[in-house]
N, C-alpha and C positions, 0 to 999 in steps of 0.2 A: 750312473753305475761306476764302479771302481775299474781300474785298469785290468785287473785279473779277469773279472767278468767280461769285459770287452775282448780281452785276448782269447777267452775260452769261446766266446760266440763267433769271432771271426776266424780263428784258427791261426792267428798271428801271435808272435811272442810279445811279451811286455816290452822287451828291448826294441823290437820293430816298431811298435806303436809309439814309444818315446822318440825314436828316430824320426818317424814321419811327422810327429808333432814339431820337432826341432827343425825339420826341413820345411815347415810351413804348409803341409798337406792338411793339417788339422788346425783350426784357428779358434777364436773365441766362441763361435757358434757350436763348436764341437766339444770343447773342454773348458773348464773353469776350475778355479781353486776354491776349496772349501775353507771354512774358518781354521781347520787344523792343517791347512796347506796342502791337503791331499788333492789330487786331481779327480774331478767328477766329469765323466763323459756322458754326453746326451745320446739320444737314439739317433740323432743326425750323425754322430760320430761313427756309429755302427754302419749306417747307410753309406757314409763317405768312404769307409774302409772296404766295404763290399765293392764299391765303384773302383777304388784304388786296385784291388785284387783283379777285378775284371780287365782293366787296362794293363796291368802287369801280365795277365794271361795271354794278351795279344802282342807282348814283346815291347811294351813301352818302357823307356829308361826313365830314370828319376826326373830328368830335365823335361821330358815329354809329358810325364804325369803332371808336373807343376803347371805346364802350359795348358794342357787339356783341362785341369781342374779350375784354373784361372778363367778360361774361356767358358767353362760350365757354369761357374759362379756368376760371371759378368754377362753372359750371353752376348759377347762381342762378335763372335764369328757368325757369318750368315750360313744358311743351310748349304748353299753352293760351296762355301769354304770347307765346311765339315765333310761334304761328300768328297771333295778333292783330297782332303787329309785321309779319309778312309781308303780311297783308291790308291794313294801313295803308300799306306800301310800294307795293303794287299800286294802291291808290287814288291815291296821290301820282303815280305814273307815268302813270295813266290821265288825271289832270288835265293833266299836262304834255303828253301826246300830244294832248289836245283843243286845247291852246294852240298847238302846233305845226301841227296840221291847220288851225286858223284862219289862222296865219301863211302856210301854203302856199297857202290859198285866196286870200288877199290878194295874194300875189306872183303867182300864176297870172293873176288879173285884171289886175294891173299889166302883166305881160308881154304879154298878149293886147291890152290897150289900146294899148301902145307899138308893137307890131307893126302893129296896125290904123292907128294914126297914119301909120306909114310906108308901109303898102300900100293902105289903104282908109280915108281920112279920114272918110267918111260913117259907116262902121261905128263908127269911134272916137267921133264925135259922138253916135251913138245909144246907145253903151255909157255915155258920160258922163251923158247925159240920163237913162238908166234908173237909173244909180247915184244920182243926185240924187233921183229919185222913190222909191227904196227907202230 
């Protein structure tokens, strides 16, 4: 299939697909050059890009993607190693979730304070005094 068809099927841009190819996420199993020098992508390329999107969806960096795909291709990691990697990814996401929860808490307070300034300045003053005590 041509790159535009692959882009349409995966929801990725042509530029992104070319970038992934340049970075080595797609190899000769996934893409070959036709006689006219156009790229022809295999069904495996479509499956590979679905896998890439799945791993991006859990927050994998490009370096992690390369490592995961290399392990996937070679089968070098044991099941226990993969389980540990998954656990570490869960811990990483839980840490990020805690950070986001703290950010939301701060933003909620800021919004409540700004609304109070507008509608009930005494409440805003009390909020600010409490903030300074805590």
